[in-house]
C-alpha positions as MATLAB code, in Angstrom:
seq = 'MGTYLITGANRGIGYEYCRQIQRRGDCAIAVCRQPSSELKKLGIQVETGVNITDAASVSDLAQRLSGMAIDVLINNAGILHRVTLEDLDFDSIRQQFEVNAIGPLRVTQALLPNLSPGAKVGLMTSRMGSIADNTSGGSYGYRMSKVALSMAGKSLAHDLKPRGIAVAILHPGLVQTRMTGFTNSGITPAESVEGLLARIDALNLENTGTFWHSNGEGLPW';
ca = [
      48.848  107.685   76.303;
      50.167  103.963   77.073;
      54.084  103.265   76.709;
      55.076  100.875   74.290;
      58.984   99.200   74.219;
      59.464   97.993   70.402;
      62.648   95.359   70.100;
      64.286   95.000   66.644;
      62.822   98.800   66.021;
      65.453  100.310   63.626;
      63.436   99.089   60.674;
      60.661   97.163   58.806;
      58.086   96.575   61.134;
      59.670   97.447   64.227;
      60.193  100.444   62.447;
      56.416  101.468   61.321;
      55.196   99.853   65.148;
      57.049  102.830   66.205;
      55.336  105.632   63.917;
      52.318  104.474   64.254;
      52.238  104.117   67.917;
      53.867  107.709   68.243;
      51.114  108.882   65.450;
      48.176  107.358   67.789;
      49.435  109.418   70.524;
      51.254  106.624   72.519;
      54.363  106.825   73.978;
      57.650  104.127   71.908;
      60.274  103.061   73.573;
      62.474  101.578   70.144;
      65.049   99.455   71.436;
      68.146   98.342   68.657;
      71.924   97.921   68.013;
      71.960  100.354   65.923;
      69.570  103.285   64.940;
      68.341  103.716   61.450;
      68.130  107.271   60.017;
      64.691  107.327   59.894;
      64.310  105.917   63.111;
      66.460  109.147   64.626;
      64.139  111.712   63.035;
      60.906  110.062   64.347;
      62.122  111.698   67.864;
      61.090  108.851   69.855;
      62.988  107.723   73.297;
      65.579  105.250   71.551;
      67.522  102.386   73.237;
      70.803  101.376   71.505;
      73.325   98.575   71.580;
      71.344   96.023   72.819;
      71.761   92.679   71.965;
      68.927   90.074   72.797;
      71.051   87.135   72.572;
      73.796   88.418   75.342;
      72.263   88.828   78.807;
      74.370   91.306   80.290;
      72.854   93.317   77.375;
      70.121   92.895   78.187;
      70.488   93.203   81.659;
      71.610   96.679   80.970;
      68.607   97.579   79.349;
      66.587   96.534   82.467;
      68.845   98.852   84.556;
      68.539  101.785   82.577;
      64.857  101.600   81.950;
      64.646  100.737   86.078;
      61.721  102.260   87.426;
      59.542  103.002   84.069;
      56.124  101.339   83.445;
      55.696   99.516   80.128;
      51.767   98.917   79.299;
      53.032   96.596   76.090;
      56.495   95.303   75.843;
      56.609   94.137   71.575;
      59.405   91.310   70.686;
      60.077   92.209   66.944;
      63.640   91.380   67.007;
      64.289   88.384   65.085;
      66.424   86.874   62.022;
      65.980   84.670   58.996;
      68.642   82.187   57.033;
      67.114   79.757   54.854;
      68.160   76.555   55.362;
      67.711   74.017   53.642;
      68.622   70.214   54.172;
      71.062   69.800   50.955;
      73.131   72.732   52.800;
      72.435   72.643   56.476;
      74.347   74.921   58.043;
      73.838   74.372   62.297;
      75.744   77.377   63.515;
      72.417   79.485   61.147;
      70.591   77.246   63.039;
      71.569   77.708   66.324;
      71.849   81.626   65.805;
      68.497   81.956   64.890;
      67.321   79.631   67.416;
      69.314   82.671   70.354;
      67.411   85.597   67.954;
      64.056   83.911   67.266;
      63.368   82.594   70.457;
      65.367   82.741   73.291;
      66.469   86.732   73.119;
      62.527   87.104   73.286;
      61.870   85.231   76.610;
      65.260   87.098   78.269;
      64.440   90.406   77.128;
      60.069   89.490   78.556;
      61.537   88.203   82.376;
      64.209   90.982   82.378;
      61.594   93.554   81.985;
      58.772   91.892   84.033;
      59.471   94.561   87.062;
      58.630   97.088   84.358;
      54.924   95.076   83.476;
      51.773   95.687   86.062;
      48.374   93.983   85.954;
      46.387   94.953   82.822;
      50.225   95.466   80.803;
      50.407   93.050   77.721;
      52.813   91.005   76.070;
      53.635   91.050   71.950;
      55.443   87.726   70.862;
      56.667   88.584   66.890;
      55.721   85.132   64.995;
      55.577   83.659   62.149;
      53.161   81.721   60.515;
      55.955   79.342   59.096;
      56.527   78.500   62.601;
      52.939   76.600   62.185;
      53.099   72.473   62.297;
      49.890   72.012   60.720;
      50.753   74.748   58.326;
      53.665   73.651   56.810;
      52.976   72.209   53.383;
      56.265   73.072   52.018;
      59.516   71.951   54.341;
      62.904   73.674   54.413;
      63.605   77.301   56.071;
      64.958   74.883   58.905;
      66.533   77.015   61.456;
      63.679   79.829   61.439;
      60.711   76.830   61.201;
      61.950   75.561   64.600;
      63.137   78.731   66.636;
      59.207   80.110   65.721;
      58.026   77.179   67.053;
      60.117   77.077   69.721;
      58.769   81.214   69.820;
      55.011   80.241   70.203;
      55.575   77.245   73.083;
      57.444   80.216   75.279;
      54.597   82.905   74.254;
      51.847   79.842   75.730;
      53.456   79.165   78.870;
      54.316   83.173   79.474;
      50.119   83.213   78.983;
      49.894   80.855   81.724;
      52.481   82.113   83.713;
      51.392   85.728   83.503;
      47.962   85.426   83.930;
      47.643   85.320   87.333;
      50.207   88.702   86.981;
      46.898   90.298   84.912;
      49.611   89.991   82.439;
      48.255   89.037   78.483;
      50.619   87.331   76.058;
      49.856   87.354   72.522;
      51.237   85.747   69.789;
      51.499   87.143   66.081;
      52.521   86.450   62.403;
      52.405   89.754   60.575;
      51.592   88.434   56.978;
      53.768   88.412   54.049;
      55.020   91.441   54.757;
      57.492   93.351   51.730;
      60.396   93.616   54.206;
      63.797   93.086   53.644;
      64.052   90.181   55.537;
      61.609   89.181   53.102;
      63.456   90.709   49.893;
      61.153   93.266   49.662;
      58.068   90.144   48.338;
      56.001   91.911   45.850;
      53.056   89.103   47.133;
      53.033   90.975   50.285;
      51.328   93.536   52.257;
      53.417   96.938   53.185;
      54.878   96.934   56.177;
      52.274  100.072   57.354;
      48.862   96.949   56.930;
      50.660   94.657   58.705;
      51.468   96.930   61.796;
      47.679   98.341   61.371;
      46.490   95.030   61.776;
      48.646   93.844   64.310;
      48.503   96.702   66.989;
      44.303   96.020   66.660;
      45.204   91.983   67.823;
      47.392   93.724   70.447;
      44.334   96.102   71.126;
      41.939   93.014   71.705;
      44.186   90.841   73.783;
      43.379   90.422   77.237;
      42.933   87.457   79.796;
      40.372   85.200   78.350;
      42.449   85.428   74.674;
      45.582   85.133   76.077;
      48.049   82.747   74.664;
      46.103   83.298   71.116;
      48.229   82.606   67.948;
      47.044   84.929   65.671;
      47.551   86.487   61.562;
      47.770   90.142   61.735;
      44.483   89.922   59.660;
      42.180   89.154   63.040;
      42.506   85.208   61.694;
      43.121   82.820   64.045;
      45.704   80.852   63.142;
      46.582   76.579   63.637;
      49.758   75.236   65.876;
];
């Protein structure tokens, strides 16, 4: 049985990670600011009051989990604000960098003592952070922050490989969540997470640093 820690676990993809991980017999640790009623009903360990943009909050989480081995760290927490060229909101762009790019790096560094050789780190980025795949423009803060997260993931893959820790850079697909307005053209969180867990299961030191779609497709940078 493995131990998985998931940030942004109160709803959407994060909640679904927790549900599927528990269902397959592994241990899920849910990290969030405030738990949803659905998350509480799972009966798993929930670490609340965690703001990944706040150094003291993340340090407090690390202290709570001191001495606990984590087999898979899934940095899932993220935000999306649609920022156009005509209406640039630099505070929003800055906030998306804090949550989407800096926050996961902060959490990963803080929890490194919990990760032993053979452990894995998953970073939930996005195809919208692919420069080669950008054919529509817009969404400046989200796109830019996800590019930064992918770069952080690539550097982590190099830096953590000597420690025996592999890193996956993951795109969930277009998923029917609150972030996407529950789009009818997307896949369900259950479908997305089933694929994402398959990518994490297949992660090793040979393919560390790979940018994967949840369906198994390798994505361009």
